[in-house]
N, C-alpha and C positions, 0 to 999 in steps of 0.2 A: 809178674812183678806185683807184689802186694804192698800198696803204699802205706797200709796201716803199720807195717813193721819197719818202714824206712823213714817216716817223717818224725819219729820220736826224737826228741832232744834229751829229755830227762829219762824216759822209760827205757829206751833201747840201750843207752850207754850205762845206766846205773841199776837197772832192774832186771838183770838176766835171770835171776831166781827170786822166789818170793822172800828169801832171807834178806834181800836188799830193799824191799818195799818199806816205805815209812809205816810206822805202826798204825797211823790213822787210816791208811789205805786198807791194810789188812783187817783192822777192826771194823771199818765200814762194810767191807764185803761180808765178813762173818755176821755182823749184826743185821745187814739187809737180808741175807739168806735166812737167818733165824726168824726174823719178823714176818717174812713172806711165805716161808715154807714150814715153820714149826709152831711158833707162838700165835700167829695170826692176830696180833694185837694192833689195832689201828693207831693208837696213840704212840706206839713205838715206831711204826713204819712211817707215819706222816713226817716227822722231822728228818728222818734219814733221807727220804726221797726229796722232800721239798727244800731242805736246808743243807744237810751235811754233804750231799753229793755236790752241790754248787760250791760250797766252801772249799772242799778238797780240790775240786776242779780249778777253782781260782788260784789256789796256792801252788799246786803241783803241775797241772795240765791245762793252763789257760789257752794255749794254742797248739797243743800236741795231743796225741792219743793216750788214753788210759792203758794200763797193762792189758794184754790180750786175755781172752777167757782161759787159755791154756796156762797162763802164768799165775792166775789166781784160783785155779781149780781146787787146790788143796784147802782153801779157806771156806769152801762150801761143800766139801765132801764129794766133789766132782758131780754134782747134781745137774743132769743135762738140761732140764727146764730152766733152772735158775741161771745156768751159764748162757742159755739163749736169751733170757731177759737181760742179763748183764751185757751181752754182746750188742743187743739192740740199743740199750741205754747209752753205752759208750760210743757206738758208731754214730748215734744221733748227735752226740756232742761233737764228734770229729767232723761230721759233715756241716756243722754249724760254724766251724772256725776255719775251714779250708774249702776251696772250690773243688768239688768232687770230680774225679776223672771218670771216664766211662767204666773203668774196672771198679772204682769205688761204688758206682751206681749199681753195678751188677752184684757186687758183694752185699750191698744193702738189700737187694731183692732176695738173695739166698738167705740172708739173716732173718728176714721176715717169714719166708717159707718155713724155715726150720722152727722158728718160734711158734707160728700158728699151728704147724703140724703137731708139735709137742703139747700145746695147750689143748688142741682138739682131742688128742689121744687120752688126756686125763679128764675130758669133759664127761658129765653125766649123760646117760642115754636119753635121747629125746623121748618125751612122753612117759617118763618114769612115773610109777604109781604113787598115790598119796601115802601109802603105807611105808614107802622106802625112806630111809634116813639119809639126809644129805651128808656127804663126807667131804670135809674141807681139806684139800691138799695144797691150795694156793690162795694167798690173799694179797691183793694189790689194792691200794687206795684208788678212789675214782679218778683223781688227777693223773695218776700213772697210766691207768687204762685209757683215758682220753688222749694223753700224749702219744701213746703207741699208735692209736688209730689215726690221729691227726697227722703224724709224721709219715705213716704208711701212704696216705693219699698224697701228701706233699712230695714224697720221693717219686711216686708214680707220675705225678705231673711233671716233675723235673726231668725224669727220664724221657718222657714223651717229647718234651720240648728239646732236649739234647739230641735225641735221635733225629727229629725233624731238621734241626739246624745243621746236623752233620751231613745228612743226605743232601740238603740244599747246597751246602758249601761244596761238596764233591761234584754235584751236578753243574754248579756255576763254573768251576775250574775247567771241567770237561768241555762245556759249551764255549767258554771264552778262548781256551788255548789248546784243548785236546791233550793237555799234559796230565801227568799224575798229580793228584791232590797233595798238599803238604803232608809231611810225615805224621803229624799228630792226627790229621783227618784219616789217613790210611790206617793208623793204629786203631782209631775209634771204629772205623768200618770193619776192620778185622774182628774186633771184640764183639761188635753187634752181630756179625755174621756167625760167630761161634756160639752166641747165646741168643738165638732167635726167640726163645720162649721167655726171655727176661721181661718182667713187668707186663706180660700178656693180659689184656683187659679181661679176658674170660676167666683167668685164674684169680685176678684181683677180685672180681665179682664173686667167684666161688667162695673165697675165704670170708668175705663180708657176709654173704648169705648164711654160711655155715655158723659163723660166730653169733649171728642174730638168732639162728634157730636153736642152738644148744643152750643159749641163755634164756630163751623165752618159752620154749616148748617142753622143757623138762620141769616136772613138779618139784624136783629136788636140786635145782641148780643153786650153787653157792652164790654169795653176794658178788664175788669177783666175776663169775661168768655172766651174771646179770649186768654188771657194769659194762663189761666188754660188749654184750649184746646191744645195749642201748647206745653206746658210743659208736659201735659198728653201724647201727641204723642211721645215725647222723652222717657218718662217713659215706655210707651207701647212697643216702639222699644227695649228698654233694657230688658224688661220682655220677649218678644218673643225670644230674643237672648239667655237668660238664659234657656228658654224652648226648645231651639234647632231648632226653626222655623225661619231660617234666611231670607227666602223670606218675611214672615210676618213682621220681624224686619225692613227690608228695606221699605216695603210698608207702615208701620206706619208713616214714615216721609214724605209721599207724601203731606200732608196738609201744611207742613213747606216750601216745595220747589215748591208749586203750583204757577206758574207764574201769574195766574189770581186772586190770593188772594188779598183782599183789604188791604190797609195800616191800621195799628192800632196805636192809640194814645199812646205814651209812654212819659209821662210828657208833655212837650210842643212840642215834635217832633212827626212826623209820620214815622212809620217804617214798612217795610215788615216783614212777619213772620221770615224770615231768619235773618234779621237785629235785630229783637227782641231777638232771641236766642243768637246772637253774643254780644248783649248788656249786657246779664247776664253771667258773666264769668264762673261760675260753669256749666251752661247749655251748653255753648260752649264746655267745656271740655267733657261733656257727649256725644257729637257727635263725 
């Protein structure tokens, strides 16, 4: 049962095909794809992500899901990486307006794994030589990169809390009465049992370490991969703190405060990693 396709009020009933989408939705998807995968112009991408997405959401999808990736695939040439970015963006919205079920939480995990695998597949080789020319295939503004990483950890925390409360509820019922737990608890237990690898901390750590590495150890990493690296470092620091390894939490930030780190292009400006973090207000708060 995929709640994403059943809670729609506007989209499921009236958006069975992209011919029925409002023009503003189709134009947004096309323009977002063009700015992030073709033109790489920050001044075009900034308002699309920061303003237009929120405006369209408020008008058409304030409490419901956006069209699924399959429904908008024609607007972006069926680009797998862009569809994964769109999926993360719209699922992030959906989880903010409804209480996620266990299957929503697992779907979120699968969405992040797919996104990070595709991002890493296009990443420059670690340790690339000085003579190599950087090839840009993806551009995301810093705020978008931070939001992805921030939500990744937020959903990890939410899943861990949900799993603990589910097992506690089941154990309490068994201890008190010896009866079967309520149906919703049994459903959650069943889903957790079928997806034991969901939000595994080892895999979460793997992705964070890999994103830091590809953005900081390659001489020809693009701005986007460096953005992702530095915000992954902040996320890694927060995760290590949650896990109780405070030395590792502090060490994770070394790449941000490295005095030898090269400047990174942020719009028309060049900034150090520390200045980049200060440029994104929520990231600055995270430190």
